[in-house]
All heavy atoms as TSV, in Angstrom:
chain	resi	resn	atom	element	x	y	z
A	1	MET	N	N	-15.224	-8.251	18.376
A	1	MET	CA	C	-14.762	-8.947	17.200
A	1	MET	C	C	-15.572	-8.490	16.008
A	1	MET	O	O	-16.794	-8.452	16.055
A	1	MET	CB	C	-14.868	-10.431	17.412
A	1	MET	CG	C	-14.534	-11.265	16.263
A	1	MET	SD	S	-13.828	-12.800	16.691
A	1	MET	CE	C	-13.446	-13.476	15.177
A	2	VAL	N	N	-14.888	-8.289	14.907
A	2	VAL	CA	C	-15.531	-7.818	13.684
A	2	VAL	C	C	-15.785	-9.131	12.812
A	2	VAL	O	O	-14.862	-9.868	12.622
A	2	VAL	CB	C	-14.680	-6.853	12.925
A	2	VAL	CG1	C	-15.284	-6.452	11.612
A	2	VAL	CG2	C	-14.397	-5.605	13.731
A	3	GLU	N	N	-16.966	-9.254	12.314
A	3	GLU	CA	C	-17.266	-10.378	11.470
A	3	GLU	C	C	-17.257	-9.975	10.052
A	3	GLU	O	O	-17.491	-8.822	9.678
A	3	GLU	CB	C	-18.669	-10.937	11.867
A	3	GLU	CG	C	-18.733	-11.458	13.266
A	3	GLU	CD	C	-20.077	-12.110	13.571
A	3	GLU	OE1	O	-20.802	-12.428	12.615
A	3	GLU	OE2	O	-20.378	-12.251	14.738
A	4	GLY	N	N	-17.004	-10.919	9.195
A	4	GLY	CA	C	-16.936	-10.671	7.722
A	4	GLY	C	C	-15.595	-10.178	7.295
A	4	GLY	O	O	-14.654	-10.024	8.062
A	5	ARG	N	N	-15.475	-10.064	6.014
A	5	ARG	CA	C	-14.212	-9.555	5.342
A	5	ARG	C	C	-14.169	-8.064	5.350
A	5	ARG	O	O	-15.148	-7.396	5.041
A	5	ARG	CB	C	-14.090	-10.105	3.966
A	5	ARG	CG	C	-14.090	-11.656	4.004
A	5	ARG	CD	C	-13.948	-12.203	2.552
A	5	ARG	NE	N	-14.973	-11.651	1.709
A	5	ARG	CZ	C	-14.929	-11.698	0.391
A	5	ARG	NH1	N	-13.892	-12.243	-0.211
A	5	ARG	NH2	N	-15.900	-11.176	-0.330
A	6	PRO	N	N	-13.029	-7.456	5.653
A	6	PRO	CA	C	-12.935	-6.027	5.676
A	6	PRO	C	C	-12.751	-5.424	4.282
A	6	PRO	O	O	-12.366	-6.061	3.352
A	6	PRO	CB	C	-11.720	-5.780	6.503
A	6	PRO	CG	C	-10.791	-6.937	6.239
A	6	PRO	CD	C	-11.788	-8.116	6.085
A	7	VAL	N	N	-13.083	-4.133	4.227
A	7	VAL	CA	C	-12.776	-3.329	3.002
A	7	VAL	C	C	-11.471	-2.552	3.349
A	7	VAL	O	O	-11.393	-1.873	4.333
A	7	VAL	CB	C	-13.887	-2.362	2.729
A	7	VAL	CG1	C	-13.501	-1.415	1.562
A	7	VAL	CG2	C	-15.182	-3.048	2.415
A	8	LEU	N	N	-10.444	-2.811	2.584
A	8	LEU	CA	C	-9.176	-2.187	2.844
A	8	LEU	C	C	-9.144	-0.808	2.151
A	8	LEU	O	O	-9.651	-0.650	1.037
A	8	LEU	CB	C	-7.991	-2.976	2.317
A	8	LEU	CG	C	-7.679	-4.305	2.927
A	8	LEU	CD1	C	-6.557	-4.999	2.211
A	8	LEU	CD2	C	-7.408	-4.165	4.362
A	9	ALA	N	N	-8.574	0.201	2.795
A	9	ALA	CA	C	-8.347	1.478	2.224
A	9	ALA	C	C	-6.909	1.851	2.342
A	9	ALA	O	O	-6.336	1.795	3.424
A	9	ALA	CB	C	-9.238	2.548	2.856
A	10	GLY	N	N	-6.294	2.191	1.241
A	10	GLY	CA	C	-4.902	2.583	1.237
A	10	GLY	C	C	-4.699	3.981	0.630
A	10	GLY	O	O	-5.185	4.287	-0.410
A	11	ASP	N	N	-4.066	4.851	1.411
A	11	ASP	CA	C	-3.880	6.244	0.995
A	11	ASP	C	C	-2.360	6.469	0.804
A	11	ASP	O	O	-1.641	6.125	1.760
A	11	ASP	CB	C	-4.514	7.198	2.007
A	11	ASP	CG	C	-4.283	8.627	1.683
A	11	ASP	OD1	O	-4.257	8.961	0.471
A	11	ASP	OD2	O	-4.141	9.426	2.595
A	12	SER	N	N	-1.957	7.069	-0.218
A	12	SER	CA	C	-0.552	7.449	-0.450
A	12	SER	C	C	0.308	6.210	-0.316
A	12	SER	O	O	0.141	5.235	-0.994
A	12	SER	CB	C	-0.174	8.564	0.515
A	12	SER	OG	O	1.115	9.034	0.244
A	13	ILE	N	N	1.299	6.231	0.599
A	13	ILE	CA	C	2.208	5.102	0.731
A	13	ILE	C	C	1.510	3.852	1.283
A	13	ILE	O	O	2.019	2.784	1.158
A	13	ILE	CB	C	3.449	5.531	1.616
A	13	ILE	CG1	C	4.579	4.424	1.472
A	13	ILE	CG2	C	3.052	5.718	3.027
A	13	ILE	CD1	C	5.260	4.378	0.223
A	14	GLY	N	N	0.335	4.039	1.872
A	14	GLY	CA	C	-0.399	2.881	2.360
A	14	GLY	C	C	-1.062	2.056	1.248
A	14	GLY	O	O	-1.424	0.945	1.468
A	15	GLY	N	N	-1.099	2.581	0.039
A	15	GLY	CA	C	-1.678	1.812	-1.087
A	15	GLY	C	C	-0.948	0.563	-1.383
A	15	GLY	O	O	-1.585	-0.518	-1.467
A	16	PRO	N	N	0.340	0.587	-1.522
A	16	PRO	CA	C	1.067	-0.686	-1.732
A	16	PRO	C	C	0.969	-1.694	-0.617
A	16	PRO	O	O	0.944	-2.895	-0.816
A	16	PRO	CB	C	2.561	-0.230	-1.929
A	16	PRO	CG	C	2.450	1.122	-2.476
A	16	PRO	CD	C	1.257	1.737	-1.781
A	17	TYR	N	N	0.877	-1.176	0.640
A	17	TYR	CA	C	0.671	-2.049	1.726
A	17	TYR	C	C	-0.714	-2.816	1.622
A	17	TYR	O	O	-0.844	-3.988	1.914
A	17	TYR	CB	C	0.752	-1.340	3.060
A	17	TYR	CG	C	2.137	-0.909	3.411
A	17	TYR	CD1	C	2.524	0.444	3.334
A	17	TYR	CD2	C	3.117	-1.871	3.817
A	17	TYR	CE1	C	3.783	0.862	3.654
A	17	TYR	CE2	C	4.404	-1.401	4.173
A	17	TYR	CZ	C	4.685	-0.068	4.055
A	17	TYR	OH	O	5.979	0.341	4.343
A	18	ALA	N	N	-1.774	-1.995	1.274
A	18	ALA	CA	C	-3.082	-2.646	1.113
A	18	ALA	C	C	-3.080	-3.606	-0.093
A	18	ALA	O	O	-3.658	-4.704	0.045
A	18	ALA	CB	C	-4.124	-1.494	0.830
A	19	MET	N	N	-2.361	-3.286	-1.150
A	19	MET	CA	C	-2.328	-4.235	-2.321
A	19	MET	C	C	-1.535	-5.490	-1.894
A	19	MET	O	O	-1.957	-6.588	-2.342
A	19	MET	CB	C	-1.607	-3.515	-3.453
A	19	MET	CG	C	-2.450	-2.469	-4.132
A	19	MET	SD	S	-1.671	-1.812	-5.656
A	19	MET	CE	C	-0.936	-0.338	-4.970
A	20	THR	N	N	-0.480	-5.316	-1.167
A	20	THR	CA	C	0.254	-6.522	-0.708
A	20	THR	C	C	-0.532	-7.386	0.184
A	20	THR	O	O	-0.567	-8.623	0.000
A	20	THR	CB	C	1.572	-6.070	0.013
A	20	THR	OG1	O	2.345	-5.290	-0.864
A	20	THR	CG2	C	2.353	-7.267	0.495
A	21	TYR	N	N	-1.260	-6.802	1.121
A	21	TYR	CA	C	-2.107	-7.577	1.974
A	21	TYR	C	C	-3.210	-8.347	1.210
A	21	TYR	O	O	-3.435	-9.542	1.362
A	21	TYR	CB	C	-2.804	-6.696	3.093
A	21	TYR	CG	C	-3.604	-7.445	4.020
A	21	TYR	CD1	C	-3.037	-7.986	5.194
A	21	TYR	CD2	C	-4.972	-7.750	3.799
A	21	TYR	CE1	C	-3.796	-8.714	6.106
A	21	TYR	CE2	C	-5.729	-8.459	4.705
A	21	TYR	CZ	C	-5.144	-8.937	5.835
A	21	TYR	OH	O	-5.900	-9.661	6.735
A	22	ALA	N	N	-3.868	-7.585	0.279
A	22	ALA	CA	C	-4.937	-8.195	-0.558
A	22	ALA	C	C	-4.410	-9.357	-1.396
A	22	ALA	O	O	-5.110	-10.347	-1.622
A	22	ALA	CB	C	-5.559	-7.145	-1.394
A	23	GLU	N	N	-3.140	-9.210	-1.874
A	23	GLU	CA	C	-2.540	-10.298	-2.689
A	23	GLU	C	C	-2.225	-11.491	-1.862
A	23	GLU	O	O	-2.455	-12.653	-2.327
A	23	GLU	CB	C	-1.257	-9.778	-3.356
A	23	GLU	CG	C	-0.650	-10.744	-4.293
A	23	GLU	CD	C	0.581	-10.232	-5.032
A	23	GLU	OE1	O	1.045	-9.090	-4.648
A	23	GLU	OE2	O	1.120	-10.916	-5.867
A	24	GLN	N	N	-1.768	-11.285	-0.609
A	24	GLN	CA	C	-1.387	-12.425	0.210
A	24	GLN	C	C	-2.576	-13.068	0.894
A	24	GLN	O	O	-2.556	-14.297	1.180
A	24	GLN	CB	C	-0.422	-11.967	1.354
A	24	GLN	CG	C	0.946	-11.576	0.767
A	24	GLN	CD	C	1.878	-11.200	1.866
A	24	GLN	OE1	O	1.597	-11.083	3.034
A	24	GLN	NE2	N	3.129	-10.913	1.469
A	25	TYR	N	N	-3.674	-12.319	1.088
A	25	TYR	CA	C	-4.884	-12.909	1.770
A	25	TYR	C	C	-6.115	-12.525	0.993
A	25	TYR	O	O	-7.017	-11.837	1.474
A	25	TYR	CB	C	-5.008	-12.296	3.180
A	25	TYR	CG	C	-3.717	-12.517	4.036
A	25	TYR	CD1	C	-2.833	-11.514	4.217
A	25	TYR	CD2	C	-3.434	-13.758	4.591
A	25	TYR	CE1	C	-1.694	-11.686	4.997
A	25	TYR	CE2	C	-2.322	-14.022	5.327
A	25	TYR	CZ	C	-1.399	-12.939	5.512
A	25	TYR	OH	O	-0.279	-13.120	6.230
A	26	PRO	N	N	-6.222	-12.978	-0.247
A	26	PRO	CA	C	-7.398	-12.564	-1.089
A	26	PRO	C	C	-8.763	-13.003	-0.475
A	26	PRO	O	O	-9.734	-12.306	-0.685
A	26	PRO	CB	C	-7.122	-13.273	-2.415
A	26	PRO	CG	C	-6.208	-14.388	-2.121
A	26	PRO	CD	C	-5.365	-13.900	-0.974
A	27	ALA	N	N	-8.826	-14.122	0.197
A	27	ALA	CA	C	-10.068	-14.585	0.782
A	27	ALA	C	C	-10.450	-13.748	1.968
A	27	ALA	O	O	-11.600	-13.759	2.399
A	27	ALA	CB	C	-9.987	-16.060	1.173
A	28	GLY	N	N	-9.512	-12.968	2.507
A	28	GLY	CA	C	-9.795	-12.212	3.755
A	28	GLY	C	C	-10.145	-10.734	3.446
A	28	GLY	O	O	-10.229	-9.950	4.379
A	29	VAL	N	N	-10.336	-10.400	2.148
A	29	VAL	CA	C	-10.560	-8.999	1.853
A	29	VAL	C	C	-11.828	-8.885	0.921
A	29	VAL	O	O	-11.932	-9.616	-0.100
A	29	VAL	CB	C	-9.368	-8.354	1.033
A	29	VAL	CG1	C	-9.666	-6.921	0.609
A	29	VAL	CG2	C	-8.135	-8.434	1.856
A	30	ALA	N	N	-12.778	-8.069	1.344
A	30	ALA	CA	C	-14.010	-7.960	0.564
A	30	ALA	C	C	-13.816	-7.049	-0.601
A	30	ALA	O	O	-14.136	-7.413	-1.778
A	30	ALA	CB	C	-15.139	-7.364	1.460
A	31	GLU	N	N	-13.220	-5.907	-0.389
A	31	GLU	CA	C	-12.926	-4.876	-1.414
A	31	GLU	C	C	-11.715	-4.051	-1.027
A	31	GLU	O	O	-11.311	-4.039	0.125
A	31	GLU	CB	C	-14.127	-3.928	-1.642
A	31	GLU	CG	C	-15.398	-4.627	-2.178
A	31	GLU	CD	C	-16.513	-3.697	-2.347
A	31	GLU	OE1	O	-16.272	-2.473	-2.691
A	31	GLU	OE2	O	-17.679	-4.124	-2.161
A	32	MET	N	N	-11.214	-3.302	-1.977
A	32	MET	CA	C	-10.034	-2.423	-1.675
A	32	MET	C	C	-10.293	-1.077	-2.364
A	32	MET	O	O	-10.711	-0.978	-3.522
A	32	MET	CB	C	-8.732	-3.084	-2.221
A	32	MET	CG	C	-7.545	-2.205	-1.956
A	32	MET	SD	S	-6.000	-3.040	-2.347
A	32	MET	CE	C	-6.277	-3.757	-3.937
A	33	VAL	N	N	-9.951	-0.034	-1.593
A	33	VAL	CA	C	-10.138	1.336	-2.103
A	33	VAL	C	C	-8.754	1.976	-2.031
A	33	VAL	O	O	-8.107	1.970	-0.971
A	33	VAL	CB	C	-11.103	2.175	-1.276
A	33	VAL	CG1	C	-11.168	3.654	-1.751
A	33	VAL	CG2	C	-12.474	1.545	-1.281
A	34	LEU	N	N	-8.249	2.500	-3.134
A	34	LEU	CA	C	-6.976	3.186	-3.155
A	34	LEU	C	C	-7.208	4.675	-3.409
A	34	LEU	O	O	-7.831	5.078	-4.352
A	34	LEU	CB	C	-6.027	2.607	-4.269
A	34	LEU	CG	C	-5.705	1.143	-4.133
A	34	LEU	CD1	C	-4.943	0.653	-5.355
A	34	LEU	CD2	C	-4.958	0.882	-2.842
A	35	LEU	N	N	-6.706	5.468	-2.511
A	35	LEU	CA	C	-6.904	6.932	-2.561
A	35	LEU	C	C	-5.529	7.577	-2.772
A	35	LEU	O	O	-4.714	7.625	-1.934
A	35	LEU	CB	C	-7.496	7.461	-1.253
A	35	LEU	CG	C	-8.797	6.778	-0.839
A	35	LEU	CD1	C	-9.094	7.097	0.643
A	35	LEU	CD2	C	-9.900	7.169	-1.721
A	36	ASP	N	N	-5.360	8.165	-3.990
A	36	ASP	CA	C	-4.109	8.868	-4.299
A	36	ASP	C	C	-2.888	8.003	-3.913
A	36	ASP	O	O	-1.960	8.442	-3.296
A	36	ASP	CB	C	-4.047	10.223	-3.630
A	36	ASP	CG	C	-3.019	11.118	-4.164
A	36	ASP	OD1	O	-2.582	10.910	-5.386
A	36	ASP	OD2	O	-2.528	12.038	-3.490
A	37	SER	N	N	-2.965	6.738	-4.291
A	37	SER	CA	C	-1.974	5.762	-3.872
A	37	SER	C	C	-0.667	5.839	-4.712
A	37	SER	O	O	-0.732	6.216	-5.930
A	37	SER	CB	C	-2.541	4.329	-4.063
A	37	SER	OG	O	-1.541	3.355	-3.845
A	38	THR	N	N	0.437	5.567	-4.104
A	38	THR	CA	C	1.680	5.472	-4.842
A	38	THR	C	C	1.689	4.134	-5.597
A	38	THR	O	O	0.901	3.266	-5.277
A	38	THR	CB	C	2.893	5.556	-3.872
A	38	THR	OG1	O	2.775	4.511	-2.956
A	38	THR	CG2	C	2.995	6.898	-3.242
A	39	THR	N	N	2.564	4.028	-6.524
A	39	THR	CA	C	2.716	2.736	-7.254
A	39	THR	C	C	3.612	1.735	-6.504
A	39	THR	O	O	4.578	2.167	-5.931
A	39	THR	CB	C	3.254	2.991	-8.709
A	39	THR	OG1	O	3.461	1.749	-9.298
A	39	THR	CG2	C	4.529	3.734	-8.647
A	40	PRO	N	N	3.275	0.465	-6.562
A	40	PRO	CA	C	4.181	-0.488	-5.918
A	40	PRO	C	C	5.492	-0.566	-6.646
A	40	PRO	O	O	6.451	-1.127	-6.124
A	40	PRO	CB	C	3.330	-1.806	-6.003
A	40	PRO	CG	C	2.323	-1.580	-6.983
A	40	PRO	CD	C	2.064	-0.091	-7.094
A	41	ARG	N	N	5.596	-0.022	-7.879
A	41	ARG	CA	C	6.852	-0.091	-8.655
A	41	ARG	C	C	7.640	1.234	-8.505
A	41	ARG	O	O	8.521	1.455	-9.334
A	41	ARG	CB	C	6.487	-0.342	-10.143
A	41	ARG	CG	C	5.889	-1.756	-10.346
A	41	ARG	CD	C	5.563	-1.975	-11.767
A	41	ARG	NE	N	4.508	-1.113	-12.285
A	41	ARG	CZ	C	3.145	-1.258	-12.055
A	41	ARG	NH1	N	2.791	-2.354	-11.325
A	41	ARG	NH2	N	2.280	-0.511	-12.517
A	42	GLN	N	N	7.358	2.019	-7.484
A	42	GLN	CA	C	7.991	3.320	-7.364
A	42	GLN	C	C	9.515	3.202	-7.215
A	42	GLN	O	O	10.238	4.095	-7.649
A	42	GLN	CB	C	7.415	4.107	-6.249
A	42	GLN	CG	C	7.586	3.553	-4.855
A	42	GLN	CD	C	6.587	4.086	-3.901
A	42	GLN	OE1	O	5.629	4.774	-4.266
A	42	GLN	NE2	N	6.746	3.842	-2.659
A	43	PHE	N	N	9.991	2.119	-6.573
A	43	PHE	CA	C	11.461	1.983	-6.384
A	43	PHE	C	C	12.117	1.745	-7.756
A	43	PHE	O	O	13.264	2.080	-7.881
A	43	PHE	CB	C	11.742	0.843	-5.420
A	43	PHE	CG	C	11.460	1.219	-3.953
A	43	PHE	CD1	C	10.267	0.808	-3.359
A	43	PHE	CD2	C	12.340	2.030	-3.264
A	43	PHE	CE1	C	10.040	1.155	-2.067
A	43	PHE	CE2	C	12.046	2.354	-1.927
A	43	PHE	CZ	C	10.860	1.933	-1.376
A	44	ASP	N	N	11.402	1.154	-8.685
A	44	ASP	CA	C	12.010	0.925	-10.001
A	44	ASP	C	C	11.738	2.055	-10.955
A	44	ASP	O	O	12.525	2.442	-11.779
A	44	ASP	CB	C	11.422	-0.349	-10.604
A	44	ASP	CG	C	11.692	-1.540	-9.776
A	44	ASP	OD1	O	12.814	-1.684	-9.198
A	44	ASP	OD2	O	10.851	-2.483	-9.692
A	45	ALA	N	N	10.515	2.634	-10.860
A	45	ALA	CA	C	10.065	3.684	-11.822
A	45	ALA	C	C	10.742	5.017	-11.538
A	45	ALA	O	O	10.927	5.828	-12.418
A	45	ALA	CB	C	8.513	3.840	-11.771
A	46	ILE	N	N	11.067	5.329	-10.273
A	46	ILE	CA	C	11.640	6.603	-9.879
A	46	ILE	C	C	13.045	6.285	-9.272
A	46	ILE	O	O	13.120	5.942	-8.097
A	46	ILE	CB	C	10.812	7.374	-8.924
A	46	ILE	CG1	C	9.347	7.529	-9.468
A	46	ILE	CG2	C	11.417	8.720	-8.595
A	46	ILE	CD1	C	8.343	8.006	-8.474
A	47	PRO	N	N	14.132	6.346	-10.047
A	47	PRO	CA	C	15.443	5.954	-9.553
A	47	PRO	C	C	15.837	6.653	-8.262
A	47	PRO	O	O	16.606	6.066	-7.480
A	47	PRO	CB	C	16.368	6.297	-10.705
A	47	PRO	CG	C	15.501	6.274	-11.946
A	47	PRO	CD	C	14.196	6.813	-11.459
A	48	ALA	N	N	15.465	7.894	-8.060
A	48	ALA	CA	C	15.919	8.649	-6.884
A	48	ALA	C	C	15.053	8.372	-5.701
A	48	ALA	O	O	15.326	8.795	-4.546
A	48	ALA	CB	C	15.873	10.173	-7.151
A	49	TYR	N	N	13.942	7.603	-5.815
A	49	TYR	CA	C	12.978	7.388	-4.708
A	49	TYR	C	C	13.616	6.657	-3.520
A	49	TYR	O	O	13.352	7.146	-2.379
A	49	TYR	CB	C	11.749	6.618	-5.207
A	49	TYR	CG	C	10.686	6.642	-4.115
A	49	TYR	CD1	C	9.915	7.743	-3.831
A	49	TYR	CD2	C	10.555	5.455	-3.323
A	49	TYR	CE1	C	8.976	7.671	-2.796
A	49	TYR	CE2	C	9.666	5.426	-2.282
A	49	TYR	CZ	C	8.856	6.532	-2.022
A	49	TYR	OH	O	7.972	6.516	-1.011
A	50	PRO	N	N	14.389	5.633	-3.686
A	50	PRO	CA	C	14.892	4.965	-2.468
A	50	PRO	C	C	15.736	5.988	-1.554
A	50	PRO	O	O	15.526	5.896	-0.333
A	50	PRO	CB	C	15.820	3.879	-3.014
A	50	PRO	CG	C	15.244	3.551	-4.350
A	50	PRO	CD	C	14.754	4.877	-4.869
A	51	MET	N	N	16.528	6.806	-2.137
A	51	MET	CA	C	17.287	7.796	-1.309
A	51	MET	C	C	16.334	8.826	-0.652
A	51	MET	O	O	16.434	9.058	0.503
A	51	MET	CB	C	18.338	8.473	-2.156
A	51	MET	CG	C	19.133	9.459	-1.305
A	51	MET	SD	S	20.355	10.423	-2.279
A	51	MET	CE	C	21.496	9.042	-2.594
A	52	GLN	N	N	15.365	9.266	-1.417
A	52	GLN	CA	C	14.352	10.256	-0.884
A	52	GLN	C	C	13.569	9.635	0.254
A	52	GLN	O	O	13.308	10.187	1.238
A	52	GLN	CB	C	13.458	10.771	-1.973
A	52	GLN	CG	C	14.220	11.595	-3.024
A	52	GLN	CD	C	13.226	11.949	-4.148
A	52	GLN	OE1	O	12.190	11.366	-4.340
A	52	GLN	NE2	N	13.716	12.931	-4.986
A	53	TYR	N	N	13.145	8.339	0.084
A	53	TYR	CA	C	12.379	7.669	1.084
A	53	TYR	C	C	13.232	7.474	2.372
A	53	TYR	O	O	12.701	7.662	3.434
A	53	TYR	CB	C	11.929	6.298	0.563
A	53	TYR	CG	C	11.055	5.550	1.552
A	53	TYR	CD1	C	9.749	5.945	1.777
A	53	TYR	CD2	C	11.535	4.440	2.158
A	53	TYR	CE1	C	8.992	5.294	2.711
A	53	TYR	CE2	C	10.740	3.719	3.034
A	53	TYR	CZ	C	9.476	4.120	3.335
A	53	TYR	OH	O	8.700	3.409	4.220
A	54	ALA	N	N	14.452	7.129	2.205
A	54	ALA	CA	C	15.325	6.951	3.389
A	54	ALA	C	C	15.480	8.254	4.146
A	54	ALA	O	O	15.523	8.275	5.345
A	54	ALA	CB	C	16.711	6.427	2.967
A	55	MET	N	N	15.597	9.370	3.396
A	55	MET	CA	C	15.726	10.657	4.065
A	55	MET	C	C	14.442	11.051	4.844
A	55	MET	O	O	14.478	11.604	5.872
A	55	MET	CB	C	16.063	11.761	3.049
A	55	MET	CG	C	17.501	11.594	2.512
A	55	MET	SD	S	18.000	12.708	1.153
A	55	MET	CE	C	17.098	14.223	1.453
A	56	MET	N	N	13.298	10.724	4.201
A	56	MET	CA	C	12.007	11.016	4.883
A	56	MET	C	C	11.869	10.199	6.108
A	56	MET	O	O	11.308	10.703	7.174
A	56	MET	CB	C	10.842	10.735	3.905
A	56	MET	CG	C	10.748	11.698	2.825
A	56	MET	SD	S	9.172	11.510	1.801
A	56	MET	CE	C	9.442	9.885	1.108
A	57	ARG	N	N	12.295	8.973	6.100
A	57	ARG	CA	C	12.192	8.120	7.319
A	57	ARG	C	C	13.059	8.631	8.447
A	57	ARG	O	O	12.669	8.518	9.607
A	57	ARG	CB	C	12.611	6.702	6.972
A	57	ARG	CG	C	11.573	5.981	6.162
A	57	ARG	CD	C	11.838	4.516	6.060
A	57	ARG	NE	N	11.772	3.990	7.381
A	57	ARG	CZ	C	12.084	2.730	7.713
A	57	ARG	NH1	N	12.576	1.955	6.782
A	57	ARG	NH2	N	11.992	2.302	8.939
A	58	ARG	N	N	14.203	9.237	8.114
A	58	ARG	CA	C	15.110	9.790	9.144
A	58	ARG	C	C	14.467	11.080	9.803
A	58	ARG	O	O	14.775	11.459	10.932
A	58	ARG	CB	C	16.431	10.135	8.626
A	58	ARG	CG	C	17.282	8.878	8.524
A	58	ARG	CD	C	18.681	9.250	8.012
A	58	ARG	NE	N	18.682	8.812	6.605
A	58	ARG	CZ	C	19.507	9.328	5.706
A	58	ARG	NH1	N	20.299	10.254	5.968
A	58	ARG	NH2	N	19.417	8.855	4.458
A	59	ALA	N	N	13.673	11.769	9.044
A	59	ALA	CA	C	13.105	13.087	9.522
A	59	ALA	C	C	12.052	12.924	10.553
A	59	ALA	O	O	11.623	11.992	10.983
A	59	ALA	CB	C	12.531	13.840	8.334
């Protein structure tokens, strides 16, 4: 068992997941590191992204 609050690290598409977790459980996160993270607004900021993401998931 790990004691204490973890440091979250989010890389690329994992960045929004780390940000979402930290937002939902702020008391459970000591710090957060984002490495070349995508934006959580990518579905709005890049109109073609949802289709491209769906194609990548199928591959």
